[in-house]
C-alpha positions as CSV (number, residue, x, y, z in Angstrom):
1,M,164.8,153.6,172.7
2,A,165.8,153.2,169.1
3,I,165.7,149.4,169.4
4,W,162.3,149.5,170.9
5,S,161.1,151.5,168.1
6,K,162.6,149.2,165.6
7,N,160.9,146.2,167.2
8,R,157.6,147.9,167.2
9,A,157.9,148.6,163.5
10,T,158.9,145.0,162.9
11,E,155.9,143.7,164.9
12,A,153.6,146.1,163.0
13,S,155.0,144.9,159.7
14,L,154.5,141.3,160.8
15,Q,151.0,142.0,162.1
16,E,150.2,143.5,158.6
17,R,151.6,140.6,156.8
18,V,149.6,138.2,159.0
19,E,146.4,140.2,158.4
20,D,147.1,140.2,154.7
21,A,147.6,136.4,154.8
22,E,144.5,135.9,156.7
23,G,142.6,138.1,154.3
24,T,144.1,136.1,151.4
25,L,143.1,132.9,153.2
26,R,139.6,134.1,153.8
27,A,139.2,135.1,150.3
28,A,140.5,131.7,149.2
29,E,138.1,130.0,151.5
30,N,135.3,132.1,150.2
31,R,136.3,131.1,146.6
32,A,136.6,127.5,147.7
33,K,133.0,127.7,149.2
34,R,131.6,129.3,146.2
35,A,133.3,126.7,144.0
36,Q,132.0,123.9,146.2
37,K,128.6,125.4,146.0
38,D,128.9,125.7,142.2
39,L,130.1,122.1,142.1
40,K,127.2,120.9,144.1
41,E,124.9,122.9,141.8
42,Q,126.5,121.2,138.8
43,E,126.3,117.8,140.4
44,R,122.6,118.5,141.1
45,V,122.1,119.6,137.5
46,M,124.0,116.6,136.2
47,V,121.9,114.2,138.4
48,E,118.7,115.9,137.2
49,D,119.8,115.5,133.5
50,A,120.9,112.0,134.1
51,H,117.5,111.2,135.8
52,R,115.7,112.8,132.8
53,A,117.9,110.9,130.4
54,E,117.2,107.7,132.2
55,E,113.5,108.3,132.2
56,A,113.6,109.2,128.5
57,R,115.6,105.9,127.9
58,L,113.0,103.8,129.8
59,A,110.2,105.5,128.0
60,I,111.8,104.6,124.7
61,E,112.6,101.1,125.9
62,R,109.0,100.7,126.9
63,K,108.0,101.7,123.4
64,W,110.4,99.2,121.9
65,F,108.8,96.4,124.1
66,E,105.4,97.6,123.0
67,G,106.5,97.4,119.3
68,V,106.6,101.2,118.8
69,R,109.6,102.2,116.8
70,P,110.9,105.8,116.6
71,E,109.8,107.7,113.7
72,C,111.0,111.2,112.6
73,R,109.2,113.6,110.4
74,P,111.5,114.4,107.5
75,S,112.2,118.2,107.2
76,D,111.9,120.1,103.9
77,E,115.7,120.0,103.7
78,D,115.7,116.2,104.2
79,I,113.1,115.8,101.3
80,A,115.1,118.2,99.0
81,R,118.4,116.4,99.8
82,M,116.9,112.8,99.1
83,K,115.3,114.1,96.0
84,A,118.5,115.4,94.7
85,Q,120.4,112.3,95.8
86,Y,118.1,110.0,93.9
87,N,117.7,112.3,90.8
88,Y,114.0,112.8,91.4
89,S,112.5,113.9,88.0
90,P,109.2,116.0,88.0
91,G,106.7,114.4,85.7
92,F,107.8,110.9,86.3
93,I,106.5,108.3,88.7
94,H,109.2,107.0,91.1
95,I,108.8,103.4,92.4
96,A,110.9,101.9,95.1
97,V,111.3,98.2,95.4
98,V,112.0,97.2,99.0
99,G,111.9,94.4,101.4
100,S,114.2,92.1,103.5
101,A,117.6,91.0,102.4
102,G,117.3,88.2,100.0
103,A,113.7,88.7,99.0
104,G,114.5,89.1,95.3
105,K,114.3,92.9,94.8
106,S,117.1,93.1,92.1
107,S,115.6,90.2,90.2
108,F,112.2,91.8,90.3
109,I,113.6,95.1,89.0
110,N,115.0,93.2,86.2
111,A,112.0,91.2,85.3
112,V,109.5,94.1,85.4
113,R,111.7,95.9,82.9
114,G,111.9,92.9,80.7
115,L,115.5,92.0,81.4
116,S,117.2,88.8,82.4
117,K,120.0,89.1,84.9
118,N,122.7,88.9,82.1
119,D,121.2,91.5,79.9
120,P,123.0,94.9,79.5
121,G,121.7,97.4,82.2
122,A,120.3,94.7,84.5
123,A,120.6,95.0,88.2
124,P,123.2,92.7,89.7
125,T,121.9,89.7,91.7
126,G,123.5,87.0,93.9
127,I,123.8,85.3,97.2
128,V,125.5,88.2,99.0
129,E,124.0,91.6,99.1
130,T,124.6,92.9,95.6
131,T,122.7,96.2,96.2
132,A,124.8,98.4,98.5
133,T,123.0,101.7,97.8
134,V,119.7,102.8,96.4
135,T,120.1,102.5,92.6
136,R,118.1,104.2,90.0
137,Y,116.9,102.2,86.8
138,A,115.1,104.0,83.9
139,D,112.3,102.0,82.4
140,P,113.6,100.7,78.9
141,Y,110.5,101.7,77.2
142,Q,111.0,105.3,75.9
143,E,107.3,106.3,76.3
144,S,107.3,105.1,79.9
145,R,107.1,107.6,82.7
146,I,108.2,105.1,85.4
147,I,111.5,105.1,87.2
148,W,112.5,102.1,89.3
149,Y,114.7,102.2,92.3
150,D,116.5,99.1,93.8
151,V,116.8,99.6,97.5
152,P,119.2,97.6,99.6
153,G,117.5,94.9,101.8
154,A,116.5,95.6,105.3
155,G,117.7,93.7,108.4
156,T,121.3,93.3,107.4
157,A,124.2,94.5,109.5
158,K,124.4,97.5,107.1
159,V,120.7,98.4,107.1
160,S,118.8,97.9,110.5
161,D,115.3,97.0,109.8
162,W,113.6,99.8,111.9
163,Q,115.8,102.5,110.5
164,Y,115.1,101.3,106.9
165,F,112.3,103.8,105.9
166,N,113.9,107.0,107.0
167,D,117.5,106.1,106.2
168,M,116.7,105.1,102.7
169,G,114.6,108.2,102.2
170,L,111.5,106.2,101.1
171,Y,109.3,109.2,102.0
172,I,110.1,110.8,98.7
173,F,108.7,108.0,96.5
174,D,105.3,107.9,94.8
175,C,104.8,104.1,95.0
176,I,106.5,101.4,97.2
177,I,106.5,97.7,96.2
178,M,107.4,95.6,99.1
179,L,108.7,92.1,98.3
180,I,108.3,89.3,100.9
181,D,109.9,85.9,100.7
182,N,109.5,83.2,103.4
183,R,107.6,85.1,106.0
184,V,106.0,88.4,106.8
185,L,108.7,90.2,108.9
186,E,108.6,93.0,111.4
187,S,110.5,95.1,108.9
188,D,107.8,94.4,106.3
189,L,105.1,95.7,108.6
190,A,107.2,98.7,109.7
191,I,107.4,99.8,106.1
192,L,103.6,99.4,105.4
193,R,102.9,101.2,108.8
194,T,104.9,104.2,107.7
195,C,103.5,104.1,104.2
196,E,100.1,104.7,105.8
197,Q,101.3,107.8,107.6
198,F,102.4,109.3,104.3
199,K,99.1,109.9,102.5
200,N,100.7,110.3,99.0
201,I,102.5,106.9,98.9
202,D,100.8,103.8,97.3
203,A,102.0,100.5,98.5
204,F,101.8,97.0,97.1
205,I,102.7,93.7,98.8
206,V,104.3,91.1,96.5
207,R,105.1,87.5,97.4
208,S,108.3,86.6,95.4
209,K,109.8,83.4,94.3
210,S,106.5,81.5,94.1
211,D,107.8,79.0,91.5
212,Q,110.7,78.0,93.7
213,Q,108.5,77.6,96.9
214,I,105.9,75.6,94.8
215,N,108.7,73.4,93.5
216,N,110.0,72.8,97.0
217,M,106.5,71.8,98.2
218,V,106.1,69.5,95.3
219,Y,109.4,67.7,96.0
220,E,108.3,67.1,99.6
221,K,105.0,65.7,98.5
222,M,106.2,63.5,95.7
223,P,104.7,61.6,93.9
224,Q,101.6,63.8,94.4
225,G,100.7,66.2,91.6
226,F,101.6,69.9,91.0
227,N,98.3,71.7,91.1
228,P,97.3,70.9,94.7
229,E,100.5,72.2,96.0
230,R,100.3,75.4,93.8
231,H,96.8,76.1,95.2
232,R,97.8,75.4,98.8
233,F,100.8,77.8,98.5
234,I,98.6,80.5,97.1
235,D,95.9,80.1,99.8
236,D,98.4,79.9,102.6
237,T,100.2,83.0,101.4
238,Y,97.0,85.1,101.2
239,Q,96.0,83.9,104.7
240,N,99.4,84.6,106.1
241,V,99.5,88.2,104.9
242,K,96.0,88.8,105.9
243,M,96.7,87.6,109.5
244,H,99.8,89.7,109.8
245,L,98.1,92.9,108.6
246,E,95.3,92.3,111.1
247,R,97.7,91.7,114.0
248,G,99.6,94.9,113.1
249,N,96.4,96.9,112.9
250,L,97.1,97.7,109.3
251,V,94.5,98.3,106.5
252,P,93.8,95.3,104.4
253,R,95.9,94.9,101.2
254,R,96.1,92.4,98.4
255,V,99.2,90.3,98.2
256,Y,100.4,89.6,94.6
257,V,102.0,86.1,94.3
258,I,104.6,86.2,91.5
259,C,107.8,84.6,90.1
260,V,110.5,86.4,88.3
261,D,110.5,84.0,85.3
262,A,106.7,84.6,84.8
263,M,107.1,88.3,85.2
264,L,109.8,88.5,82.6
265,A,107.8,86.3,80.2
266,I,104.7,88.5,80.6
267,V,106.6,91.8,80.1
268,R,107.9,90.2,76.9
269,N,104.4,89.3,75.9
270,I,105.1,85.5,76.3
271,C,102.6,83.1,78.0
272,S,103.9,81.4,81.1
273,S,102.5,78.4,82.9
274,K,104.1,79.7,86.1
275,A,102.1,83.0,86.1
276,I,99.8,83.7,89.0
277,D,99.3,87.5,89.8
278,E,101.9,89.0,87.6
279,V,99.4,90.5,85.2
280,D,97.3,91.8,87.9
281,L,100.3,93.5,89.6
282,L,101.5,95.2,86.3
283,N,97.9,96.5,85.6
284,D,97.5,97.8,89.1
285,V,100.9,99.5,89.1
286,E,100.1,101.1,85.8
287,R,96.8,102.4,87.1
288,C,98.6,103.8,90.2
289,A,101.1,105.5,87.9
290,C,98.3,107.0,85.7
291,T,96.4,108.5,88.6
292,H,99.4,110.0,90.4
293,T,100.1,113.6,89.9
294,L,103.3,115.5,90.8
295,L,104.4,114.7,94.3
296,A,102.8,117.1,96.8
297,P,104.6,117.9,100.1
298,C,104.8,115.1,102.4
299,Q,101.9,114.8,104.8
300,I,102.2,112.6,107.8
301,V,99.3,111.6,110.0
302,S,101.2,111.2,113.2
303,V,104.8,110.8,114.5
304,V,106.3,109.5,117.7
305,F,109.2,112.0,118.3
306,P,109.5,115.5,116.9
307,A,112.1,116.1,114.4
308,G,115.4,117.3,115.8
309,S,114.8,116.1,119.3
310,S,117.8,114.7,121.0
311,A,116.0,111.4,121.7
312,A,115.0,111.1,117.9
313,R,118.6,111.9,116.8
314,H,120.2,109.5,119.3
315,I,117.9,106.6,118.5
316,H,118.0,107.3,114.7
317,T,121.7,107.3,114.4
318,S,122.6,104.7,117.0
319,T,122.8,101.0,116.1
320,I,123.3,100.0,119.8
321,H,120.3,98.1,121.1
322,T,119.5,97.8,124.7
323,E,121.4,94.8,126.3
324,C,120.6,93.5,129.8
325,R,122.7,91.0,131.8
326,P,120.2,88.3,133.2
327,S,120.0,88.1,136.9
328,E,120.2,84.9,138.9
329,E,116.4,85.1,139.3
330,D,116.1,85.3,135.4
331,I,118.4,82.4,134.9
332,T,116.5,80.2,137.4
333,R,113.2,81.3,136.1
334,M,114.1,80.4,132.4
335,K,115.7,77.1,133.4
336,S,112.4,76.2,135.2
337,Q,110.3,77.3,132.3
338,Y,112.3,75.3,129.7
339,H,112.7,72.1,132.1
340,Y,116.4,72.5,132.2
341,S,117.7,69.1,133.3
342,P,121.2,68.8,134.9
343,G,123.4,66.1,133.3
344,F,121.9,66.9,129.8
345,I,123.2,69.3,127.1
346,H,120.5,71.8,126.0
347,I,120.8,72.9,122.4
348,A,118.7,75.8,121.0
349,V,118.1,76.1,117.3
350,V,117.6,79.8,116.5
351,G,117.6,82.2,113.5
352,S,115.3,84.4,111.4
353,A,111.8,83.5,110.6
354,G,111.5,81.0,107.8
355,A,115.1,79.8,108.0
356,G,114.1,76.2,108.5
357,K,114.6,75.7,112.3
358,S,111.6,73.3,112.8
359,S,112.8,71.3,109.7
360,F,116.3,71.1,111.2
361,I,115.0,69.9,114.5
362,N,113.2,67.1,112.8
363,A,116.2,66.2,110.5
364,V,118.8,66.2,113.3
365,R,116.5,63.8,115.2
366,G,116.2,61.5,112.2
367,L,112.6,62.4,111.6
368,S,110.6,63.5,108.6
369,K,107.9,66.2,109.0
370,N,105.1,63.6,109.0
371,D,106.7,61.3,111.6
372,P,105.1,61.1,115.1
373,G,106.8,63.6,117.4
374,A,108.0,65.8,114.6
375,A,108.0,69.6,115.0
376,P,105.3,71.3,112.8
377,T,106.5,73.1,109.8
378,G,104.9,75.4,107.2
379,I,104.7,78.8,105.4
380,V,103.4,80.7,108.4
381,E,105.2,80.8,111.8
382,T,104.5,77.3,113.2
383,T,106.6,77.7,116.3
384,A,104.9,80.2,118.6
385,T,106.9,79.5,121.7
386,V,110.1,77.7,122.6
387,T,109.5,74.1,122.4
388,R,111.5,71.2,123.9
389,Y,112.1,68.1,121.9
390,A,113.9,65.1,123.6
391,D,116.4,63.3,121.4
392,P,114.8,59.9,120.2
393,H,118.0,57.9,120.8
394,K,117.6,56.5,124.4
395,D,121.5,56.8,125.2
396,S,121.5,60.5,124.0
397,C,122.0,63.3,126.6
398,M,121.0,66.0,124.1
399,V,117.8,68.0,124.4
400,W,116.7,70.1,121.4
401,Y,114.8,73.4,121.7
402,D,112.9,74.9,118.7
403,V,113.0,78.7,119.1
404,P,110.4,81.1,117.3
405,G,112.1,82.9,114.5
406,S,113.4,86.5,115.2
407,G,112.3,89.5,113.2
408,T,108.6,88.8,113.1
409,P,106.0,91.1,114.8
410,N,105.8,88.5,117.6
411,V,109.7,88.5,118.2
412,P,111.5,91.7,117.4
413,D,115.1,90.9,116.4
414,W,117.0,92.9,119.1
415,Q,115.0,91.5,122.0
416,Y,115.3,88.0,120.7
417,F,118.3,86.7,122.9
418,N,117.2,87.9,126.2
419,D,113.4,87.5,125.7
420,K,113.9,83.9,124.7
421,G,116.3,83.2,127.6
422,L,119.0,81.9,125.2
423,Y,121.7,82.6,127.9
424,I,120.6,79.3,129.7
425,F,121.6,77.1,126.8
426,D,124.9,75.1,126.4
427,C,124.9,75.3,122.7
428,I,123.2,77.5,120.1
429,I,122.8,76.7,116.5
430,V,122.1,79.8,114.2
431,L,120.3,79.0,111.0
432,T,120.7,81.4,108.1
433,D,118.8,81.2,104.9
434,N,119.2,83.8,102.1
435,R,121.4,86.3,103.9
436,V,123.3,86.9,107.1
437,L,121.0,89.2,109.0
438,E,121.5,91.8,111.8
439,S,119.6,89.5,114.1
440,D,122.0,86.6,113.3
441,L,125.0,88.7,114.2
442,A,123.3,89.9,117.4
443,I,122.8,86.3,118.5
444,L,126.5,85.4,117.8
445,R,127.6,88.5,119.5
446,A,125.6,87.7,122.6
447,C,127.0,84.1,122.5
448,E,130.5,85.6,122.7
449,Q,129.6,87.6,125.8
450,F,128.6,84.4,127.5
451,K,131.7,82.3,127.6
452,N,129.9,79.1,128.4
453,I,127.8,78.9,125.2
454,D,129.1,77.2,122.1
455,A,127.7,78.5,118.8
456,F,127.4,77.0,115.3
457,I,126.4,78.8,112.0
458,L,124.5,76.8,109.5
459,R,123.4,77.7,106.0
460,S,120.1,75.8,105.6
461,K,118.2,74.8,102.4
462,S,121.3,74.3,100.3
463,D,119.6,71.8,98.0
464,Q,116.8,74.4,97.1
465,H,119.2,77.2,96.5
466,I,121.5,75.1,94.4
467,N,118.6,73.9,92.4
468,N,117.3,77.4,91.9
469,M,120.7,78.7,90.9
470,A,120.9,75.9,88.3
471,C,117.4,76.7,86.9
472,E,118.5,80.3,86.4
473,K,121.4,79.0,84.3
474,M,119.1,77.0,82.1
475,P,117.2,78.4,79.0
476,Q,114.2,80.5,79.4
477,G,111.1,78.4,80.2
478,F,113.0,75.5,81.7
479,D,111.0,73.5,84.3
480,P,112.9,71.0,86.5
481,C,109.5,69.2,87.2
482,D,108.9,68.6,83.5
483,P,108.1,64.8,83.2
484,D,108.9,64.9,79.5
485,M,112.3,66.3,79.9
486,D,114.7,64.6,77.3
487,A,118.0,63.0,78.4
488,E,120.2,65.5,76.9
489,T,118.5,68.5,78.9
490,R,118.4,66.5,82.0
491,S,122.2,65.7,81.7
492,H,122.9,69.4,81.1
493,F,120.8,70.3,84.1
494,L,122.7,67.9,86.4
495,L,126.1,69.1,85.2
496,T,125.0,72.7,85.8
497,K,123.9,71.8,89.3
498,L,127.3,70.5,90.1
499,E,128.9,73.7,89.0
500,E,126.4,75.8,90.9
501,R,126.9,73.6,94.0
502,Q,130.6,74.5,94.2
503,R,129.9,78.2,93.6
504,F,127.2,78.2,96.2
505,I,129.5,76.7,98.8
506,E,132.4,79.0,98.1
507,E,130.1,82.2,98.0
508,T,128.4,81.2,101.2
509,S,131.6,80.6,103.1
510,Q,133.0,84.0,101.8
511,N,129.7,85.7,102.7
512,V,129.7,84.5,106.3
513,E,133.4,85.3,106.7
514,M,132.8,88.9,105.4
515,H,129.9,89.5,107.9
516,L,131.8,88.1,110.9
517,E,134.7,90.4,110.2
518,R,132.4,93.5,109.7
519,G,130.7,92.6,112.9
520,K,134.0,92.2,114.7
521,L,133.1,88.6,115.6
522,L,135.4,85.7,116.0
523,P,135.8,83.5,112.8
524,K,133.6,80.5,112.6
525,K,133.0,77.8,110.1
526,V,129.7,77.8,108.3
527,Y,128.0,74.3,107.7
528,V,126.2,74.2,104.5
529,I,123.4,71.7,104.8
530,C,120.0,70.5,103.6
531,M,117.4,68.7,105.6
532,D,117.0,65.6,103.3
533,A,120.7,64.9,103.4
534,M,120.6,65.5,107.2
535,V,117.8,62.9,107.7
536,A,119.7,60.5,105.4
537,T,123.0,61.0,107.4
538,M,121.1,60.5,110.7
539,R,119.7,57.2,109.3
540,Q,123.1,56.3,108.0
541,I,122.0,56.5,104.4
542,R,124.2,58.0,101.6
543,S,122.9,61.2,100.0
544,S,124.0,62.9,96.8
545,K,122.8,66.2,98.4
546,A,125.2,65.9,101.4
547,I,127.8,68.7,102.0
548,D,128.6,69.4,105.6
549,E,126.0,67.3,107.5
550,A,128.4,64.8,108.8
551,D,131.0,67.4,109.9
552,L,128.2,69.3,111.7
553,L,127.0,66.2,113.6
554,S,130.6,65.2,114.4
555,D,131.4,68.6,115.7
556,V,128.2,69.0,117.8
557,R,128.8,65.6,119.3
558,G,132.4,66.6,120.0
559,C,131.1,69.7,121.8
560,V,128.7,67.7,123.9
561,L,131.5,65.1,124.8
562,R,133.8,68.0,126.0
563,R,131.1,69.4,128.2
564,L,130.2,66.1,129.7
565,Q,134.0,65.3,130.5
566,S,134.6,68.8,131.9
567,G,131.6,68.4,134.2
568,W,130.4,71.9,132.9
């Protein structure tokens, strides 16, 4: 009986444990169900958030393709912070000199203050970007109420073009002088468009380096006279700016054609034969300064994204542009569009607007610009679509493609590689002119992603740049086109050119190497060339201007031979 009672107690204890275990299991199952339900809810929310983020991304991307860049309204805190950063002084007129890298902003800042580049207090100038941050320069005349600001060039790896206006805090300035060099770029129009949104900012368009461009045009036309080319350059510049303003739906503006030497001479009350619009520019800026009152709170007509939105913050702070891998259909379509021919090597010549791509296409085929079959060249964008040019040598298997310049309103820089179908080419030659730009690095980076594309970096127009550097070393008023130049002055000029030639080559190599390192790109040789020497080399004629032309041709032909032997 005792044993039976003990067994009953044991069974009851076991039953109780089982029930406790079952209760614990049911509780665990309920918690698991709740956790699973919560997880599903979290997944649903994440999917919805991802869907909304994707819709926002696609909307932003569509705006990019439509040419609409993100713009953020500066807050009162932003304005106060930028004014403090730039030492904004009430009662003074603050003028920012802006534009693309290499347009001559620092040189203009010096000239308009009556300084040469070697004078004390002058802004530094050079081949590389000498202006790393916005720099404040007081006007040397004590009675002047103008303060000048030298702003880093847009479009470099450091300063993306579409971020330029907001990142540089240009909304605090009373007046903005925008310098353009070879072409009107997308970044130039973006600055003007934003200036229109700020009702209290006056804007001026200035075409710099007019003397250098006119001299270059004269050399191409020799032995024709000086005046016809001068007038043609002025007319073409006016028409080019007018056309771009109309295309960008911007209000008409005058363009001031100037050169630094003439500006410096006029500020110093010296006559200059190079002067064009310098006096008008100085008078109009002075009138602007006289009519300006103290800066009122910023007033903006319209914005795209509200300040503080996640989309605006992400786009504003990110320098990553949309990249798409081409599909097989894309590749087939682009090959058909460009008449891709099996058994040939297809070489694309690319780079920023005005870098000299069409001139290079002519030179590397042994043609001058007036020869039959030559690619058109000029001040405005002469290449509107990718154009195919067969090599004139019958035994050649190379086909050359002239690609429209990146960074213009027609070809935004970040879309350049994919929109132009550069992924189908066997070889890409990247031409740089004044500076290595963000668009140049983007092309090289994309080439590295496509393992079957060989890339070459060229520094074009070396003869023009070396000549300009030598002229800057000569006494004030020196004119390389002067027919009455004495033998001693000519000898001094030629010796100076030799010295500047070596400096130009060294600084160019260092500059490209620095940008490749900053962009985390593979090291590459930069070929320093000029078109006259390239034509001469192709025609087997010696040229005193030659630098790397023979090496470039040899390396390109070596690349072609390797591809043919490998059956690529």
